[in-house]
Backbone as numpy.savetxt, mean C-alpha at the origin, in Angstrom:
# Nx Ny Nz CAx CAy CAz Cx Cy Cz
10.62 18.07 -7.82 10.06 17.51 -6.60 9.12 16.34 -6.91
8.41 16.39 -8.03 7.51 15.32 -8.41 8.22 13.99 -8.58
9.42 14.02 -9.15 10.18 12.78 -9.33 10.58 12.17 -8.00
10.90 13.02 -7.02 11.28 12.53 -5.70 10.11 11.79 -5.05
8.92 12.34 -5.15 7.73 11.69 -4.59 7.44 10.39 -5.33
7.53 10.41 -6.65 7.28 9.21 -7.44 8.26 8.10 -7.06
9.51 8.43 -6.87 10.53 7.45 -6.51 10.21 6.84 -5.15
9.78 7.65 -4.18 9.43 7.16 -2.85 8.27 6.17 -2.94
7.26 6.47 -3.74 6.10 5.60 -3.85 6.47 4.25 -4.45
7.42 4.23 -5.38 7.84 2.97 -5.97 8.43 2.03 -4.93
9.10 2.55 -3.92 9.71 1.71 -2.90 8.69 1.14 -1.92
7.48 1.63 -1.92 6.48 1.18 -0.98 5.57 0.08 -1.53
5.89 -0.43 -2.70 5.12 -1.51 -3.27 5.63 -2.84 -2.72
4.74 -3.75 -2.36 5.21 -5.06 -1.88 5.90 -5.81 -3.02
6.95 -6.52 -2.68 7.70 -7.23 -3.71 7.69 -8.75 -3.53
7.39 -9.21 -2.32 7.37 -10.65 -2.07 6.20 -10.99 -1.14
5.69 -12.18 -1.28 4.56 -12.64 -0.47 4.96 -12.72 1.01
4.06 -12.26 1.88 4.35 -12.31 3.31 4.19 -13.72 3.87
3.49 -14.58 3.15 3.31 -15.97 3.62 4.42 -16.90 3.15
4.74 -16.83 1.86 5.69 -17.82 1.33 6.95 -17.21 0.71
6.99 -15.90 0.55 8.18 -15.24 0.01 8.29 -15.24 -1.50
7.31 -15.78 -2.18 7.36 -15.83 -3.65 7.07 -14.45 -4.25
7.41 -14.27 -5.52 7.15 -12.99 -6.18 5.66 -12.70 -6.30
5.35 -11.43 -6.43 3.97 -11.00 -6.57 3.71 -10.51 -7.99
2.48 -10.70 -8.45 2.08 -10.13 -9.72 1.12 -8.98 -9.45
1.21 -7.95 -10.26 0.36 -6.79 -10.11 -1.01 -7.11 -10.69
-2.05 -6.92 -9.88 -3.42 -7.17 -10.34 -4.02 -5.87 -10.87
-3.81 -4.79 -10.13 -4.32 -3.49 -10.56 -4.59 -2.58 -9.39
-4.36 -1.32 -9.57 -4.59 -0.23 -8.62 -4.30 -0.63 -7.17
-3.07 -0.98 -6.91 -2.63 -1.24 -5.55 -2.79 -2.67 -5.06
-3.28 -3.55 -5.90 -3.48 -4.95 -5.50 -2.45 -5.84 -6.16
-1.96 -6.80 -5.37 -0.94 -7.74 -5.83 -1.34 -9.15 -5.39
-0.94 -10.17 -6.19 -1.24 -11.56 -5.84 0.05 -12.39 -5.95
0.22 -13.26 -4.96 1.37 -14.16 -4.96 1.25 -15.13 -6.13
2.37 -15.34 -6.82 2.37 -16.23 -7.97 2.31 -17.71 -7.57
2.61 -18.03 -6.30 2.57 -19.42 -5.85 1.33 -19.76 -5.02
1.13 -19.03 -3.92 0.05 -19.41 -2.99 -1.25 -18.62 -3.20
-1.19 -17.56 -4.00 -2.41 -16.79 -4.29 -2.77 -15.75 -3.25
-1.94 -15.57 -2.22 -2.19 -14.54 -1.20 -2.27 -13.17 -1.86
-3.29 -12.39 -1.49 -3.44 -11.05 -2.05 -2.94 -10.02 -1.05
-2.26 -9.01 -1.58 -1.71 -7.94 -0.75 -2.05 -6.60 -1.37
-1.97 -5.55 -0.54 -2.23 -4.20 -1.00 -1.03 -3.33 -0.69
-0.75 -2.36 -1.57 0.31 -1.42 -1.25 -0.26 -0.33 -0.34
0.61 0.54 0.16 0.19 1.57 1.11 -0.84 2.52 0.50
-0.65 2.88 -0.75 -1.60 3.77 -1.41 -3.01 3.18 -1.38
-3.12 1.92 -1.70 -4.41 1.24 -1.72 -5.02 1.19 -0.32
-4.21 0.91 0.69 -4.70 0.87 2.07 -5.27 2.23 2.48
-4.54 3.29 2.14 -4.99 4.64 2.49 -6.26 4.99 1.73
-6.30 4.67 0.45 -7.47 4.95 -0.38 -8.72 4.26 0.19
-8.61 2.99 0.53 -9.75 2.26 1.07 -10.18 2.82 2.43
-9.21 3.20 3.25 -9.52 3.78 4.56 -10.31 5.07 4.38
-9.85 5.93 3.47 -10.53 7.21 3.25 -11.91 7.05 2.63
-12.12 5.99 1.87 -13.45 5.72 1.34 -14.43 5.39 2.47
-13.94 4.68 3.49 -14.77 4.32 4.63 -14.87 5.44 5.66
-13.83 6.28 5.74 -13.77 7.38 6.72 -13.42 8.68 6.00
-14.34 9.24 5.23 -14.02 10.39 4.37 -13.55 11.65 5.10
-13.87 11.79 6.35 -13.48 13.00 7.09 -12.26 12.77 7.99
-11.58 11.66 7.83 -10.41 11.34 8.66 -9.26 12.28 8.36
-8.54 12.66 9.39 -7.35 13.49 9.22 -6.16 12.60 8.88
-5.10 13.22 8.38 -3.89 12.47 8.05 -3.31 11.80 9.29
-3.38 12.47 10.43 -2.86 11.90 11.68 -3.66 10.65 12.05
-4.96 10.70 11.91 -5.81 9.55 12.23 -5.49 8.38 11.30
-5.38 8.67 10.02 -5.06 7.62 9.05 -3.71 6.98 9.41
-2.74 7.80 9.71 -1.41 7.31 10.08 -1.47 6.38 11.29
-2.17 6.81 12.33 -2.28 6.00 13.55 -3.01 4.69 13.29
-4.15 4.78 12.62 -4.98 3.59 12.40 -4.35 2.57 11.48
-3.60 3.02 10.48 -3.00 2.09 9.52 -1.55 1.75 9.84
-0.94 2.53 10.73 0.47 2.29 11.06 1.40 2.70 9.93
0.97 3.68 9.14 1.77 4.20 8.04 2.32 5.56 8.44
3.60 5.78 8.18 4.24 7.03 8.57 3.50 8.25 8.01
3.34 9.24 8.85 2.61 10.45 8.48 3.24 11.14 7.26
4.55 11.09 7.13 5.21 11.74 5.99 4.81 11.09 4.66
4.45 9.81 4.68 3.99 9.15 3.46 2.63 9.67 3.05
1.77 9.87 4.04 0.41 10.32 3.79 0.43 11.76 3.33
């Protein structure tokens, strides 16, 4: 079961810049930077992590609604 979860998480990483479509480079722990325009992006894990740091008592349903991330991912 662990491999199934790991495989799902790999598909949720951004692969191209939302502004210019260029490839992204991994900066670290959920952060990515466009190789051309420098736009920074976060993967879903990073978005959830930052949200929970600001809202430590948030439920999974609240996180899902506020971030627009499917509850099954959370």
